[in-house]
N, C-alpha and C positions, 0 to 999 in steps of 0.2 A: 564535505565529508570525505573522509579518505576510503578506499575501497581494499586498505591493507587488513590484514588478520590482525587479532589482538596480540599483545605482547605475550611472548611465550608463558610468563608465569601465569597471566589472566586465562590462557588457553588452557593450561594444565588444571586450573581450578574448574574451568567449565567442564573438562572432560571427567574430573572426579565427580562432579555434582551430577552430570548426566549417567555415570556408572551408577551412583545411588538411587537417582530417581527412575531411570527407564531400565535399568537392569543390564546394561550392555555399555560396552567402551565405545566413545566416539572419537576416534582419532582424525576422522574428516568429518567437519561440520556441515558438509553437503550431503552426507549420507547419515543421519540420525537413525537410530534403531526402530525398527518396524514392530509394533506390538504383536503378540500371538493372537490377540482379538481385538476388534474395533469396539470403541464405545456403543452402548446401547443407543440405538436412536431416540429413546424418550428421554434421555439425559440431554439431548440437543434441542428440545422443544421450549419455546419462550412461552410459558402460559400467560393468557390473558392480555395478548397484544391488542392496543387500541387501533381503532381506525383513524386514519389521518384527517379525513374530509370534515369531521365534526369541528377540528380546530380551526381549519380554514374558514368554514362557515362563521365561527363565532368571531373571528377577526373581521370577516366581511359585513358583518353584522353590528360592529363596533361595541361587542359584549367584552370589553377588556377585563373587568372584574371577575367574570366567569372563566375567562381563557386563564387568567393567573392562577385561579382557585385550582382548575383542574391541572394544570402543568405543576403546581406546588405540590400539590397531593401526590403526584406520580413520582416527583424527585424526593420527598418526604418518605415514601414506601421504599424506594431504592436505598436511600441513607440507612434504613433500619434493616435492609435484606439486600444483600448484594446481588441475589438471583433474579431481582427486577432491573437490572442494567439495561436489558434490552428493551424495556418498555419505555424508558426515558429516551432511548434513541429513536424508537419507532414514533413517539409522540411528537419530537422536535423535528422529526423527519418531514412533518407537514410543510415545514418553512423551507426545505431543500428544493427550491423550484427557482426557474429563471424568468419567471412570469413577471414583466415590468410593471403589470397593474397592483402587484403587492407591495412594492416599495411605499408608496404614500400610505397604504393601510399600516405598515409596519411601523412607519415613523410615526404615524397617529396614536399607534398603541404604545409606543414609547414615551410620546410627549404627554399622553393620559396620566402616567404615574412614573415618574422619573427614577424611582427607586424599585422598580419592578425587574429583577434579574430575568424573569422569563421573556418579557418584551425585547430586551437587549440580546439574548440569547437567540430569539427567533430572526432577529433582524441580521445579527452577526452570521447565522447561519445561511441566511438568503445570500448575503454577501460574498460569503465563503463559496456557495456552490456556482454563483456568477463567475467568481475568479477562475475556478477551474474550468468552466464552461469556455470563458474567453481565452484560455491557454490552448485548449483543443486536446486531442488524444494522441498526437504524433510524439514521435522521440524528441528528446532535446535537441538533437542535430536537426531535425525537420521543421523544428516550430520557430516560426518567424520571431524577431525580437519585438516587435509591436504585440504580440500576443502575449510574450511575457510582462511587457509594460502594462497592459490592460490588467492581466491577472494580479499583479503588484498593487494597482491602484484599490481594486475591490477587496484584496486581502488584507490591506491596510486599513481599510473601514471596517472588515469584518474583525480584526484584532482589536481595534478599539472598543467596539461592542463588548466582544468577549471578556476583554480584560475588566471592563465595568462591572459586568455581570458577576465576575468572580470576587470582585471587592465587595458585593453585596452579598454573595452565597459562597463563603470560602470552599465548601466542600463540592462544588459543582464540577462533578468528575467530566461531565462532557464537555466542558467549556476546556478543560486542560487537553483533551485529546483534539479539539479544534485549533488550538494553538499550535499543538505538535503537528498537525497535517499542514497548516499554514507553513510552519519551519520547513517540512519536508519539501514544500514547493519551491523553497527559495535557498536551499543548500544548507540549512542552519543546524548543523549536527549539535553544537552544545545546546540550543533550544531544545532540541528534539529530547536530548538526555533529560534536560531540567524538567520539562513538561511530563514526560515519561514517569519519572521519579515522583513528582509531585501528585500525580493522578493515583499512583499506587499508594501513596501515603495514605490519600483518602480512602482507597478501597483497594487492600493489599489481595483479595480474592478475584478481582475483577478479570474477566475473561477478554472482553472486547478492547479494553485498554491495551492489554498486551498485543493482541493482533494488529490493533492500528500502529502500535510502538514498531512490532517487527516489520510491517509494511515499509514504515517511514526508513529502516535502516536496511532495506533488502538492497542487493546490488544494483537494480535499475534505478535507484535514487541515490546511488553513491556511496552504499553502505557494503556490507559483507555477510555471507553466511555465518561466519563466527559471531558476529554481533546478533544476529537473528537467533542463534543458537544459545548466546549468552541471556537473552531475554527469556527463551524458553526453559532454560534449565532453573534461572532463578525464581519460576514458580513452584519449585519443588516442595517447598514448607506449606503450600496452600491446597496440594492435590486432595488431600481427603475431605477438604472442605467444598472444593469446587471441582468434581471429576472432568468437568469439561476442559480443563487447563491441560489434560492428558493430550489433547488435539494438537499442542502448539508445535512440536517438532514436525508435524504433518506440513506445516506452512512452509517449511523450508524446500520439502518436496514439491508443494503447489507453485511456489515461486519458480523454481526451475522449469517446471512444466509450462508456466506461464511464459517465461522467457523464449522458450522453443516454439510455443504456438504462435506468439506474436511475430515471429519468424517465418510463419507457414510450414513449420516442420513438425506437423500435427502426430504423425506416426512416432516420432520420437519423444513427443511431449507425452502421449497417452500413460507409458509406463510410469513416469512421475507421478501423474495423478492417480494411478492406481496405488501407488505407496502411500500418498495422502490421504487416500480413502481408507486404506487398512487402519487408519487411526480413527475413523469414525465418519458417518454420513455428513460431513458439514457442507452446506450447500454450493459454497463456493468450489470445492474440490469436484463436487458431481457436475455442477453447471459447466465449469471449463472443460471436463472431459467430453459432455455431451457436445459442447461446440466443436470440439475436435472430431467427434463421430460425424456431426452433420457436414463437415468439410469434405469427410470422405463418403458422404452420402450413406452413411449406415444409420439410418433414421431410427431403426427398431431399436438399436442400443442407445441411441440420444433420449428416446422417448422413456426408456428404462430408468435412465439417471435423472430426468426431470421428475419422474414420477417419485422417485426416491427422495429427491431433494425438497419436493412439495410436502411430503409426509411430516417432515420437521419444520416447514416453512410454508404453511398452506395460505398466510396471508400476503406472501411476497408477489407483487404484481409483475414484477419483471421476469420472475421464474414462470409464473402461468402464461405470460405473453410468449416468452420462448418456446413453450411446450405448445403452444397454439401453432407455431410456424412448423414444428415437428409433425404434428398431427395432419396440417395441411398437406405437407409433403407425402404423407403416408396416405392420403386419400380420406381422411377421417375428417371431412368438412364440417359436419354438425359439431363433433367435438372440439375441433380447432376454434369455430366462431364462439362457442359457448366459453371456452377459456379466455379468448381475447375480449369478449364482452364483459365477462366476470372482472377481468382485471383493469378495463377501462372504467367501468361504472364504480369501481373502488378507488381509483386514482386517476382522473381526467389527464393529467399531465404525462401521461405514460407516452414516451416517445414513438413506440411501435404502433400505437392505435392510428396515428395518421396515415402511416404506410399501408396498414390493413384495410382502412377505409377507401383508400386508392385503389388496392388490389381487389376488393369487392365491388367497386364501381365498374372496373374494367372486367370483371367475370360476368356481372349481369349484362353489360353491353355486348360481350361474345355470346352468351346465352341468347339474347334477344335476337342476334343477327342469326343464330343457328335455329331460329324457330322455336325455341325451349322457353315459351312465355312465363310458365307458371315458375320455373326455377328462375329465371330473370327476376321476377317480381318479388319472389322470396329474397334472392341475393340483395336486391335492391333495398328491400326494407331492412336487412341487416346493416348495409352501408349507411343508412339514415341513422341508425343508433349510435353511429361512431362520429369522431369530429369531422366538422364540415369539410368537404373537399370539392374543388372545381370539377372533379372527375365525375359528381354526381349529375351535373347538366348533361355532360355527355351520355352517361348511362341511361338517363330518363330519355333522352331525345331518342337513342336506339329504340328503347322500348316502345315509346310512343309511335314511331315510324312503322316498328312491326305489327302493331296494332291497327294501323292504318290512320292513326291521328297526325296526319303530317304538319298541319299548321302549327300544333303544339310542338312537335318535334322540333320543326324549323326556329321557333321562338326559343326554345331552350338551348339548341345549339348555337344561335346567335349570342346568348348571354355567355356560352363557353368561349367561343371564337373571340368576343370582345376581351376577354381575358387572356386568351392565349393566340394573340394574333399570327403567331409564327407556325402553328399547327395547320400545316397543308392538308393532311387528310381532314381533319375536321372541316376546313373550308370546302373542300370537294364535297363531303358529306351534305353539307349545308346546301351547296347549289343543287344537288340531286334532290334533296327534300323540297326544296322551294319549287321545282319543276313538276312535282308530283301532283296527281288530282287531289282536290280537297286541300290544297294550301291557299 
């Protein structure tokens, strides 16, 4: 896709539409007009969002007919009411994981009923997620060719499944946006345009379709701000039916802030996120500004932004996990642990949970060495509710040693050292425990 601006005639039309829709001239597509007042937060709440885990449990239990029925009912509801767009994305988000144990389960689901668009979509999303994971988060210049090759393999598998799902369910808007996202990853500007238009033919009032389309034509993916503005202004006829569409120009400021933030220029990025937030408390706008504040160690400001984001996205596990880190930095350890546990219990694939488990294990070991045994036990109990981590052996060993139970301490540490033979500190500690009385 070219990064050039639109042809002059098209740009003029875009400026006229922007004047009519947003009440101000837009001669520079990087600076859309900022509204006098933001959207009310309640307009940004997706009511009735389903938990993702029950869908995975149905898959794991082989209850394919029930799984099909539940997903079908959610898609049916959306096709009758565009306001339920987010519910479809949330439900199918259950399959956006890289867990290798899920692939045979998803294939068994597809095989159970070959005419199930839901099974094909579920497996397609799974392959799509793995593809992006294989690519990694580095820039194009920094990403090895083998990463692109692996992404292409999984995205081709995803594309085949998603296209079959579309043949079975012609108005499957989510399927269109996944094909759009695949095209984004492979530089397919014509395919992006095609899938974006077809998705909006099925749901012209849809908001999520448009933000995915705008993201796909952003400068960091080879597009331009003019193209983003074109998509935003084209939503004008549907603003009365879906006021959330008024947020769209804010994504242009968000994109500019994100580009600066990714280069470590956080102080420069924040004003762009400020302008994006002037359109409304969209969680992406707030969470990226919060991340900038964290990098500046302005944790009180970051906490305020995460609080605002969670008011409209209380079910978002990633936001809750990020708020946990900020609370921990501010010394609110109980609040931090509560946030992380809530997020992890809602979604066990949460990436931040493993890091948190390791951190709690380290904290428990330190508290035990300081003689603060009650605190060490409490912290260890929290760590044991998180994903398993080898650090638990180390933490338990430190606690047992502090309690004078040296035989148990040495046994636990031996297990840890077997898994981490290069940890010289642990080996020295094991020698000390082995020499103590009671071993």
